[in-house]
PASETI-505568 format. One record per residue (C-alpha): x, y, z. Coordinates in nm, 2 decimals. Each point is the difference from the previous one (the first is absolute). Layout:
<recs>
+--------+--------+--------+
|     c1 |     c2 |     c3 |
+--------+--------+--------+
|      X |      Y |      Z |
...
+--------+--------+--------+
</recs>
This chain:
<recs>
+--------+--------+--------+
|     c1 |     c2 |     c3 |
+--------+--------+--------+
|   1.23 |   0.41 |   1.90 |
|  -0.33 |  -0.02 |  -0.19 |
|  -0.34 |  -0.13 |   0.08 |
|  -0.30 |  -0.07 |  -0.22 |
|  -0.24 |   0.27 |  -0.09 |
|  -0.33 |  -0.01 |  -0.19 |
|   0.01 |   0.16 |  -0.35 |
|  -0.31 |   0.17 |  -0.15 |
|   0.05 |  -0.19 |  -0.33 |
|  -0.27 |  -0.24 |  -0.13 |
|   0.12 |  -0.36 |   0.01 |
|   0.31 |   0.07 |   0.22 |
|   0.00 |  -0.17 |   0.34 |
|   0.22 |   0.10 |   0.29 |
|   0.20 |  -0.32 |  -0.01 |
|   0.04 |   0.03 |  -0.38 |
|   0.13 |   0.35 |   0.01 |
|   0.25 |  -0.08 |   0.27 |
|   0.12 |  -0.32 |  -0.18 |
|   0.05 |   0.21 |  -0.31 |
|   0.21 |   0.25 |   0.19 |
|   0.22 |  -0.28 |   0.14 |
|   0.05 |  -0.15 |  -0.35 |
|   0.08 |   0.34 |  -0.14 |
|   0.27 |   0.07 |   0.26 |
|   0.22 |  -0.26 |  -0.18 |
|  -0.09 |   0.09 |  -0.35 |
|   0.31 |   0.07 |  -0.21 |
|  -0.18 |   0.21 |  -0.25 |
|  -0.14 |   0.23 |   0.27 |
|   0.34 |   0.01 |   0.18 |
|   0.15 |   0.12 |  -0.33 |
|  -0.26 |   0.27 |  -0.02 |
|   0.07 |   0.10 |   0.36 |
|   0.37 |   0.03 |  -0.07 |
|  -0.06 |   0.21 |  -0.31 |
|  -0.25 |   0.22 |   0.18 |
|   0.23 |   0.09 |   0.29 |
|   0.32 |   0.00 |  -0.21 |
|   0.17 |  -0.26 |   0.20 |
|   0.23 |  -0.14 |  -0.27 |
|   0.28 |   0.24 |   0.11 |
|  -0.03 |  -0.12 |   0.35 |
|  -0.04 |  -0.37 |  -0.07 |
|   0.26 |  -0.03 |  -0.27 |
|   0.23 |   0.31 |   0.01 |
|   0.27 |  -0.19 |  -0.19 |
|  -0.21 |  -0.16 |  -0.26 |
|   0.13 |  -0.03 |  -0.35 |
|  -0.18 |  -0.03 |  -0.34 |
|   0.03 |  -0.38 |   0.04 |
|  -0.18 |   0.01 |   0.34 |
|  -0.34 |  -0.17 |  -0.04 |
|  -0.32 |   0.13 |   0.16 |
|  -0.06 |  -0.35 |   0.13 |
|   0.31 |   0.02 |   0.21 |
|  -0.10 |   0.33 |   0.15 |
|  -0.35 |  -0.14 |   0.08 |
|   0.15 |  -0.31 |   0.16 |
|   0.21 |   0.22 |   0.23 |
|  -0.30 |   0.22 |   0.08 |
|  -0.22 |  -0.30 |   0.08 |
|   0.25 |  -0.12 |   0.25 |
|   0.00 |   0.34 |   0.17 |
|  -0.37 |   0.00 |   0.07 |
|  -0.10 |  -0.25 |   0.26 |
|  -0.36 |  -0.10 |   0.04 |
|  -0.12 |  -0.20 |   0.31 |
|  -0.31 |  -0.03 |   0.22 |
|  -0.28 |  -0.26 |   0.02 |
|  -0.37 |  -0.01 |  -0.05 |
|  -0.16 |   0.34 |  -0.05 |
|   0.32 |   0.21 |   0.06 |
|   0.32 |   0.07 |  -0.18 |
|   0.34 |   0.13 |   0.11 |
|   0.20 |   0.18 |  -0.27 |
|   0.36 |   0.10 |   0.08 |
|   0.34 |   0.06 |  -0.15 |
|   0.36 |   0.06 |   0.11 |
|   0.22 |   0.29 |  -0.10 |
|   0.30 |   0.20 |   0.12 |
|  -0.23 |   0.30 |  -0.01 |
|  -0.29 |  -0.05 |   0.25 |
|  -0.20 |   0.30 |  -0.13 |
|   0.02 |  -0.13 |  -0.36 |
|  -0.10 |  -0.35 |   0.12 |
|  -0.31 |   0.13 |   0.18 |
|  -0.10 |   0.22 |  -0.30 |
|   0.05 |  -0.29 |  -0.24 |
|  -0.22 |  -0.23 |   0.19 |
|  -0.28 |   0.26 |   0.04 |
|   0.02 |   0.09 |  -0.37 |
|   0.00 |  -0.37 |  -0.09 |
|  -0.31 |  -0.08 |   0.20 |
|  -0.19 |   0.31 |  -0.12 |
|   0.09 |  -0.07 |  -0.36 |
|  -0.11 |  -0.36 |   0.00 |
|  -0.32 |   0.10 |   0.20 |
|  -0.09 |   0.25 |  -0.28 |
|   0.09 |  -0.24 |  -0.28 |
|  -0.21 |  -0.28 |   0.16 |
|  -0.30 |   0.23 |   0.03 |
|   0.05 |   0.12 |  -0.36 |
|   0.02 |  -0.36 |  -0.12 |
|  -0.31 |  -0.10 |   0.19 |
|  -0.20 |   0.30 |  -0.12 |
|   0.11 |  -0.06 |  -0.36 |
|  -0.10 |  -0.37 |   0.02 |
|  -0.34 |   0.09 |   0.15 |
|  -0.06 |   0.26 |  -0.27 |
|   0.09 |  -0.26 |  -0.27 |
|  -0.22 |  -0.26 |   0.16 |
|  -0.29 |   0.24 |   0.02 |
|   0.06 |   0.12 |  -0.36 |
|  -0.01 |  -0.36 |  -0.11 |
|  -0.32 |  -0.06 |   0.18 |
|  -0.16 |   0.31 |  -0.15 |
|   0.10 |  -0.11 |  -0.35 |
|  -0.15 |  -0.35 |   0.06 |
|  -0.33 |   0.15 |   0.12 |
|  -0.01 |   0.25 |  -0.28 |
|   0.06 |  -0.29 |  -0.25 |
|  -0.27 |  -0.21 |   0.17 |
|  -0.25 |   0.29 |  -0.02 |
|   0.08 |   0.08 |  -0.36 |
|  -0.03 |  -0.37 |  -0.08 |
|  -0.34 |  -0.03 |   0.17 |
|  -0.13 |   0.31 |  -0.18 |
|   0.12 |  -0.13 |  -0.34 |
|  -0.16 |  -0.34 |   0.06 |
|  -0.33 |   0.16 |   0.12 |
|  -0.01 |   0.21 |  -0.31 |
|   0.05 |  -0.30 |  -0.22 |
|  -0.27 |  -0.19 |   0.19 |
|  -0.24 |   0.30 |  -0.04 |
|   0.08 |   0.01 |  -0.38 |
|  -0.07 |  -0.37 |  -0.02 |
|  -0.33 |   0.05 |   0.18 |
|  -0.09 |   0.28 |  -0.25 |
|   0.07 |  -0.24 |  -0.29 |
|  -0.22 |  -0.27 |   0.16 |
|  -0.28 |   0.25 |   0.05 |
|   0.03 |   0.13 |  -0.36 |
|  -0.02 |  -0.36 |  -0.13 |
|  -0.31 |  -0.06 |   0.22 |
|  -0.14 |   0.33 |  -0.13 |
|   0.03 |  -0.13 |  -0.36 |
|  -0.18 |  -0.32 |   0.10 |
|  -0.27 |   0.18 |   0.19 |
|  -0.05 |   0.24 |  -0.30 |
|  -0.03 |  -0.30 |  -0.24 |
|  -0.26 |  -0.17 |   0.23 |
|  -0.18 |   0.32 |   0.07 |
|   0.05 |  -0.02 |   0.38 |
|  -0.04 |   0.36 |   0.12 |
|  -0.08 |  -0.06 |   0.37 |
|   0.16 |  -0.22 |   0.25 |
|  -0.14 |  -0.36 |  -0.04 |
|  -0.09 |  -0.23 |   0.29 |
|   0.11 |  -0.34 |  -0.12 |
|  -0.24 |  -0.19 |   0.22 |
|  -0.30 |   0.16 |  -0.18 |
|   0.11 |  -0.10 |  -0.34 |
|   0.03 |  -0.38 |   0.03 |
|  -0.30 |  -0.18 |   0.15 |
|   0.16 |  -0.34 |   0.02 |
|   0.09 |  -0.07 |   0.37 |
|   0.31 |  -0.20 |  -0.09 |
|   0.11 |   0.28 |  -0.23 |
|  -0.06 |   0.25 |   0.28 |
|   0.24 |  -0.19 |   0.22 |
|   0.26 |  -0.01 |  -0.26 |
|  -0.02 |   0.37 |  -0.06 |
|   0.00 |   0.07 |   0.37 |
|   0.32 |  -0.19 |   0.04 |
|   0.17 |   0.15 |  -0.30 |
|   0.13 |   0.35 |  -0.05 |
|  -0.26 |   0.24 |  -0.16 |
|   0.12 |   0.12 |  -0.34 |
|   0.11 |   0.37 |   0.00 |
|  -0.23 |   0.09 |  -0.28 |
|  -0.30 |  -0.08 |   0.23 |
|   0.08 |   0.34 |   0.16 |
|  -0.15 |   0.16 |  -0.30 |
|   0.11 |   0.28 |  -0.23 |
|  -0.08 |   0.28 |   0.25 |
|   0.20 |  -0.15 |   0.29 |
|   0.29 |  -0.10 |  -0.22 |
|   0.02 |   0.35 |  -0.15 |
|   0.01 |   0.15 |   0.34 |
|   0.27 |  -0.25 |   0.12 |
|   0.22 |   0.06 |  -0.31 |
|  -0.04 |   0.38 |   0.04 |
|   0.10 |   0.00 |   0.37 |
|   0.29 |  -0.24 |  -0.05 |
|   0.14 |   0.20 |  -0.29 |
|  -0.03 |   0.33 |   0.18 |
|   0.13 |  -0.11 |   0.33 |
|   0.27 |   0.25 |   0.11 |
|   0.17 |  -0.22 |   0.26 |
|   0.01 |  -0.37 |   0.08 |
|   0.15 |   0.06 |   0.34 |
|  -0.32 |  -0.05 |   0.21 |
|  -0.04 |  -0.34 |  -0.17 |
|   0.35 |  -0.13 |   0.06 |
|   0.02 |  -0.24 |   0.30 |
|   0.27 |   0.09 |   0.25 |
|   0.10 |   0.32 |  -0.18 |
|  -0.07 |   0.23 |   0.30 |
|   0.21 |  -0.21 |   0.23 |
|   0.29 |   0.03 |  -0.24 |
|  -0.05 |   0.37 |  -0.03 |
|   0.00 |   0.03 |   0.38 |
|   0.33 |  -0.20 |   0.02 |
|   0.14 |   0.23 |  -0.27 |
|  -0.10 |   0.31 |   0.19 |
|   0.16 |  -0.13 |   0.32 |
|   0.33 |  -0.08 |  -0.17 |
|   0.01 |   0.34 |  -0.17 |
|  -0.06 |   0.17 |   0.33 |
|   0.33 |  -0.13 |   0.15 |
|   0.24 |   0.29 |   0.04 |
|   0.33 |  -0.06 |   0.18 |
|   0.37 |   0.09 |  -0.03 |
|   0.32 |  -0.09 |   0.16 |
|   0.02 |   0.34 |   0.18 |
|  -0.04 |  -0.03 |   0.37 |
|  -0.01 |  -0.38 |   0.00 |
|   0.26 |  -0.23 |   0.17 |
|   0.05 |  -0.37 |  -0.01 |
|   0.17 |   0.00 |   0.34 |
|   0.00 |   0.20 |   0.33 |
|   0.35 |   0.12 |   0.10 |
|   0.03 |  -0.11 |   0.37 |
|   0.35 |   0.14 |   0.04 |
|   0.20 |   0.21 |  -0.25 |
|   0.36 |  -0.09 |  -0.04 |
|   0.24 |   0.22 |   0.21 |
|   0.38 |   0.02 |   0.04 |
|   0.12 |  -0.23 |   0.28 |
|   0.19 |   0.15 |   0.30 |
|   0.26 |  -0.27 |   0.00 |
|   0.19 |  -0.15 |  -0.29 |
|  -0.08 |  -0.36 |  -0.10 |
|   0.33 |  -0.05 |  -0.17 |
|   0.27 |   0.01 |   0.12 |
|  -0.11 |  -0.10 |   0.35 |
|   0.23 |   0.20 |   0.22 |
|  -0.09 |  -0.17 |   0.32 |
|   0.06 |  -0.34 |  -0.15 |
|   0.33 |   0.12 |  -0.14 |
|   0.11 |   0.14 |   0.33 |
|  -0.11 |  -0.31 |   0.19 |
|   0.18 |  -0.23 |  -0.25 |
|   0.31 |   0.22 |   0.01 |
|   0.01 |  -0.02 |   0.37 |
|  -0.04 |  -0.38 |   0.01 |
|   0.25 |  -0.05 |  -0.28 |
|   0.25 |   0.24 |   0.16 |
|  -0.03 |  -0.17 |   0.34 |
|   0.07 |  -0.34 |  -0.16 |
|   0.29 |   0.14 |  -0.20 |
|   0.15 |   0.16 |   0.32 |
|  -0.02 |  -0.33 |   0.19 |
|   0.15 |  -0.18 |  -0.30 |
|   0.28 |   0.25 |  -0.02 |
|   0.08 |  -0.03 |   0.37 |
|   0.02 |  -0.38 |  -0.03 |
|   0.20 |   0.03 |  -0.32 |
|   0.26 |   0.25 |   0.16 |
|   0.02 |  -0.22 |   0.31 |
|   0.06 |  -0.31 |  -0.22 |
|   0.28 |   0.18 |  -0.19 |
|   0.17 |   0.12 |   0.32 |
|  -0.01 |  -0.36 |   0.15 |
|   0.16 |  -0.13 |  -0.32 |
|   0.28 |   0.25 |   0.02 |
|   0.07 |  -0.08 |   0.37 |
|   0.00 |  -0.37 |  -0.08 |
|   0.26 |   0.04 |  -0.27 |
|   0.22 |   0.23 |   0.22 |
|   0.01 |  -0.26 |   0.27 |
+--------+--------+--------+
</recs>
């Protein structure tokens, strides 16, 4: 009998782990691995021939293992002429599928986390590449503005409102973007020098630190299947005290009833024969 238990695996819920265990109990591929691991072929098919197919052995084994229960519990049992073997088979079966379930869940979680790490790394690399390209574009714009400022002889930053006296023109300039070359040769030279010698664009990338925090968290997950269980064993299988088949009490009871009826029938039959003989003698 098994009950749900929480697993320390990211993304794996209690109900999800238990549901996976229940599905795995009937998995033919896992049943085949179980048979191979415990060398059960000789027991399940001692008289097999080269023509005997594995599917036939699996069909027989699947019928041996009985799975019942409702809700959050399961009952796994089997029948055998050897009660000790039957109990060991059930306990080994549950332990094997518990371990395989945990391994599968851990493997899936690792793959999911690995995929998330790759996605975040790709996003970070993409952001860095695009930021670098934008910085190089900005350098080109500043260099072009530097050429214009040099041609116009604008060394210092220019206040556009002081150049044009016409009020209407002032309004137009105020509402339009100020040309870069108004920054002047000195400012443009400093801007170009800083941008070209920038060692890292990371502080200027929006959302980068959040991505790096997520990446660090995902990389910090450390877990393995060791010591984890997808179910709690409420009661291990044990050899029964009384046989299930054949039911001796039922056989004795049926034998007594049948014997009684046969005895009564025999008495009436003998009496009938004697009466017939007496009738013929007369």
